[in-house]
C-alpha positions as CSV (number, residue, x, y, z in Angstrom):
1,M,0.0,0.0,0.0
2,N,1.2,3.5,-0.8
3,W,1.0,5.1,2.7
4,K,1.8,8.6,1.4
5,H,-1.2,8.6,-0.9
6,Y,-3.3,6.9,1.8
7,W,-2.7,9.4,4.6
8,A,-2.7,12.4,2.3
9,G,-6.1,11.3,1.0
10,T,-7.4,10.6,4.5
11,L,-6.4,14.1,5.9
12,L,-7.4,15.9,2.7
13,A,-10.7,14.2,2.6
14,A,-11.7,15.5,6.0
15,V,-12.2,19.0,4.7
16,S,-15.3,17.9,2.8
17,L,-17.3,17.3,5.9
18,F,-18.2,21.0,5.8
19,S,-20.3,20.4,2.7
20,V,-23.1,18.4,4.4
21,A,-22.7,19.0,8.1
22,Q,-25.8,20.6,9.7
23,P,-24.8,24.1,10.8
24,K,-24.8,25.1,14.5
25,Q,-24.2,28.4,16.1
26,D,-20.5,27.8,16.4
27,E,-20.0,26.3,12.9
28,L,-19.4,27.9,9.5
29,P,-22.5,29.1,7.5
30,P,-23.5,26.6,4.7
31,E,-22.5,28.9,1.9
32,V,-19.0,29.3,3.3
33,A,-18.8,25.5,3.9
34,S,-19.7,24.9,0.2
35,D,-17.0,27.3,-0.9
36,I,-14.4,25.4,1.2
37,V,-15.4,22.2,-0.5
38,R,-15.4,23.6,-4.0
39,K,-12.0,25.1,-3.7
40,Q,-10.6,21.9,-2.1
41,L,-11.9,19.8,-4.9
42,E,-10.3,22.1,-7.4
43,I,-7.0,21.2,-5.9
44,V,-7.7,17.5,-5.9
45,N,-9.0,17.5,-9.5
46,R,-6.7,20.3,-10.9
47,S,-6.4,20.0,-14.7
48,D,-6.1,23.6,-15.9
49,T,-2.3,23.7,-15.4
50,S,0.8,21.7,-14.8
51,L,3.2,22.5,-11.9
52,R,6.9,22.2,-11.5
53,Y,8.4,22.2,-8.0
54,L,11.1,20.9,-5.8
55,V,10.4,18.1,-3.3
56,H,12.6,17.7,-0.3
57,K,12.1,14.3,1.3
58,S,13.6,12.8,4.4
59,D,12.9,9.3,5.7
60,N,14.7,6.2,7.0
61,H,16.6,6.0,3.7
62,G,18.1,9.5,3.9
63,T,17.4,12.9,2.5
64,V,16.9,13.7,-1.2
65,V,15.7,16.5,-3.4
66,R,13.7,15.9,-6.6
67,D,12.7,18.3,-9.4
68,V,9.1,17.3,-10.1
69,I,6.7,18.2,-12.9
70,E,3.0,17.3,-12.3
71,T,0.9,17.0,-15.5
72,P,-2.8,16.1,-16.0
73,N,-1.5,12.6,-16.9
74,G,0.7,12.1,-13.9
75,S,4.0,13.3,-12.4
76,V,7.6,12.7,-13.2
77,G,10.7,13.7,-11.3
78,R,14.5,13.9,-11.5
79,L,16.7,13.4,-8.5
80,I,19.0,16.4,-8.1
81,S,20.7,15.9,-4.7
82,R,21.3,13.4,-2.0
83,E,22.2,14.1,1.6
84,G,22.5,17.8,0.8
85,K,25.1,17.2,-2.0
86,P,24.8,17.3,-5.8
87,L,24.7,14.0,-7.5
88,T,27.9,12.4,-8.7
89,A,28.5,12.1,-12.4
90,E,27.5,8.5,-12.3
91,E,24.3,9.2,-10.4
92,D,23.3,12.0,-12.7
93,K,23.9,9.8,-15.7
94,A,21.7,7.1,-14.2
95,E,18.9,9.6,-13.7
96,R,19.2,10.8,-17.3
97,D,19.2,7.2,-18.6
98,R,16.1,6.4,-16.5
99,L,14.2,9.4,-17.8
100,T,15.3,8.9,-21.4
101,A,14.1,5.2,-21.3
102,S,10.7,6.5,-20.2
103,L,10.2,8.6,-23.3
104,G,7.3,7.3,-25.5
105,S,6.6,4.5,-23.0
106,A,3.0,3.5,-23.1
107,S,3.5,1.4,-20.0
108,E,4.9,4.4,-18.1
109,L,1.9,6.5,-19.1
110,R,-0.5,3.7,-18.0
111,K,1.4,3.5,-14.7
112,K,1.2,7.2,-14.0
113,R,-2.5,7.3,-14.9
114,K,-3.2,4.3,-12.6
115,Q,-1.5,6.0,-9.7
116,E,-3.5,9.2,-10.3
117,V,-6.8,7.4,-10.5
118,S,-6.1,5.4,-7.4
119,S,-5.3,8.4,-5.4
120,R,-8.4,10.3,-6.5
121,T,-10.6,7.3,-6.0
122,L,-9.4,6.9,-2.4
123,T,-10.0,10.5,-1.6
124,T,-13.5,10.3,-3.2
125,E,-14.4,7.3,-1.1
126,L,-13.3,8.9,2.2
127,V,-15.1,12.2,1.3
128,S,-18.3,10.3,0.7
129,V,-18.4,8.9,4.3
130,L,-17.0,11.7,6.3
131,P,-20.3,13.3,7.1
132,Q,-21.0,10.1,9.1
133,A,-17.4,9.4,10.1
134,M,-16.3,12.7,11.7
135,L,-17.5,15.4,14.1
136,F,-16.2,19.0,13.8
137,T,-16.2,21.7,16.5
138,L,-14.5,25.1,16.8
139,H,-11.1,24.9,18.4
140,P,-10.8,26.9,21.7
141,G,-8.8,30.1,21.4
142,Q,-8.5,29.8,17.6
143,P,-4.6,29.6,17.5
144,Q,-3.3,31.3,14.4
145,L,-0.4,29.9,12.3
146,P,2.7,32.0,12.2
147,N,3.9,33.6,8.9
148,I,0.3,33.6,7.5
149,I,-1.0,37.0,6.8
150,S,-4.8,36.4,6.7
151,P,-6.6,35.1,9.8
152,Q,-7.7,31.4,10.0
153,I,-10.7,29.6,11.3
154,V,-9.6,26.6,13.4
155,Y,-11.6,23.4,13.9
156,D,-11.1,20.2,15.9
157,F,-12.2,17.0,14.3
158,S,-12.8,13.6,15.9
159,P,-14.4,10.2,15.0
160,N,-18.1,9.9,15.2
161,P,-18.8,6.9,17.5
162,A,-21.9,6.0,15.6
163,F,-19.9,5.5,12.3
164,H,-19.4,2.0,11.0
165,P,-16.8,1.7,8.2
166,A,-17.7,-0.2,5.1
167,S,-14.2,-0.8,3.8
168,T,-10.6,-1.2,5.0
169,A,-9.8,2.3,3.8
170,Q,-12.6,3.8,5.9
171,Q,-11.3,2.1,9.0
172,A,-8.6,4.7,9.4
173,L,-11.2,7.4,10.1
174,T,-12.3,5.6,13.3
175,G,-8.9,6.2,14.9
176,L,-8.0,9.7,13.7
177,Q,-8.5,13.0,15.4
178,G,-6.9,16.4,14.9
179,I,-7.1,20.1,14.1
180,L,-7.9,21.9,10.8
181,W,-6.9,25.5,9.8
182,V,-8.9,27.2,7.1
183,D,-8.1,30.6,5.6
184,H,-10.8,33.0,6.7
185,S,-10.7,35.2,3.6
186,D,-10.5,32.7,0.7
187,H,-11.6,29.5,2.4
188,H,-8.7,27.4,1.4
189,V,-7.3,24.7,3.8
190,I,-3.9,25.7,5.0
191,R,-3.0,23.0,7.5
192,M,-4.2,19.8,9.2
193,E,-2.7,17.9,12.1
194,G,-3.9,14.3,12.9
195,T,-3.1,11.9,15.7
196,I,-3.8,8.2,15.7
197,I,-5.8,7.8,19.0
198,R,-6.4,4.0,18.8
199,N,-5.0,1.0,17.1
200,T,-6.5,0.5,13.7
201,N,-6.7,-2.8,11.7
202,F,-6.8,-3.1,8.0
203,A,-8.7,-6.3,6.9
204,W,-8.8,-7.5,10.5
205,G,-5.0,-7.0,10.8
206,L,-4.1,-9.2,7.8
207,I,-3.0,-6.3,5.7
208,A,-1.7,-4.0,8.4
209,R,-2.2,-2.7,11.9
210,I,-1.5,0.9,12.7
211,Y,-0.8,1.7,16.4
212,A,-2.0,4.5,18.5
213,G,0.3,7.5,19.1
214,G,1.2,8.1,15.4
215,H,1.2,11.7,14.1
216,L,0.5,13.2,10.7
217,E,0.8,16.8,9.3
218,F,-0.5,18.1,6.1
219,E,-0.2,21.6,4.6
220,Q,-1.2,23.5,1.4
221,A,0.4,26.7,0.1
222,P,-0.5,29.2,-2.7
223,Y,1.5,29.0,-6.0
224,A,-0.5,31.8,-7.6
225,P,-3.3,34.1,-6.5
226,G,-6.2,31.9,-5.4
227,K,-4.4,28.7,-6.4
228,Y,-3.1,26.2,-3.8
229,A,-1.1,23.0,-3.9
230,Y,0.1,20.4,-1.4
231,S,3.2,21.7,0.2
232,K,4.0,19.4,3.2
233,L,3.3,15.9,4.5
234,V,4.9,14.5,7.6
235,M,4.2,11.0,8.9
236,N,5.4,9.4,12.1
237,L,3.7,6.1,12.4
238,S,4.2,2.7,14.0
239,L,2.6,-0.1,11.9
240,R,2.8,-3.9,11.2
241,E,2.4,-5.0,7.7
242,L,1.2,-8.5,6.6
243,M,1.4,-9.8,10.2
244,V,5.2,-10.0,9.8
245,K,7.0,-7.2,11.7
246,T,6.4,-3.8,13.2
247,I,8.1,-0.9,11.4
248,Q,8.5,2.8,12.1
249,V,7.4,5.1,9.3
250,K,9.0,8.4,9.7
251,S,9.1,10.7,6.7
252,S,8.8,14.4,5.8
253,M,8.1,15.8,2.3
254,E,8.0,19.5,1.5
255,A,7.4,21.1,-1.8
256,S,8.7,24.6,-2.8
257,D,9.6,26.8,-5.7
258,F,6.4,26.3,-7.6
259,L,6.3,27.2,-11.3
260,M,3.1,27.0,-13.4
261,L,3.4,25.3,-16.8
262,P,0.8,24.8,-19.6
263,S,-2.0,22.4,-19.0
264,T,-1.3,20.8,-22.4
265,L,2.0,19.4,-21.1
266,S,2.4,15.7,-21.8
267,L,4.6,13.3,-19.8
268,D,7.1,13.3,-22.6
269,D,7.1,17.1,-22.6
270,A,7.8,17.0,-18.9
271,I,10.6,14.5,-19.3
272,H,12.3,16.6,-22.0
273,I,12.1,19.7,-19.7
274,L,13.8,17.7,-16.9
275,L,16.5,16.5,-19.2
276,D,17.1,19.8,-21.0
277,E,16.5,22.3,-18.2
278,P,17.5,20.6,-14.9
279,R,17.4,22.6,-11.7
280,R,20.6,22.7,-9.8
């Protein structure tokens, strides 16, 4: 299972609760709630542009930086540094050879599309059950995030005890609680924090078991006026896969230096850009 896509989808999907929750005195008005959902779905289903950005990733395998181009047909990236140092000549040649081999590859295109469809399908499933799965309340004191100019509305979210998951993916929602920050002026989601509050099984523990105490962080940032993209995902989880052994998943991914590209960009176009105009 791709844990990055799973938890990003889980946290991201929680936003859409606002679209159907019955408003109370301390909740957002329905028209504002609908605006939040609309703008969040624009991020999930963005197809009017392609984006280029740098991804800084740190996990148990080390620290790397990739130059990534996201197109409507999927994403492709080029490794540009490892452990804070530029690639060696041999490593750089291997990256160029890998990208060149992908040019014109129908199987590579199918793979990218499959990944994209899988991620969106997961998010859609979680969104559809969140009105029953989660409860949202205003967070006391409304703590504001630093370095953000406009004010935010802050909500706590927690599992609804009356919710009964219908799939293994939905089971994660029964053990997740956290805090959500929404920009007050444009209604975009800025940040979410989640904590695993109870052990969660997938397929009765046959696929995986995630243990209580894990922590997740998710952020979005503007790359153009009124346009947001995923900018941060941090995972610190303890899980057991396939009933074999318990592993620690600790990773941090941050995106920066966003650059808009034409929506007509193909995967081959993106590969040529990475080969001909690499970032250093």
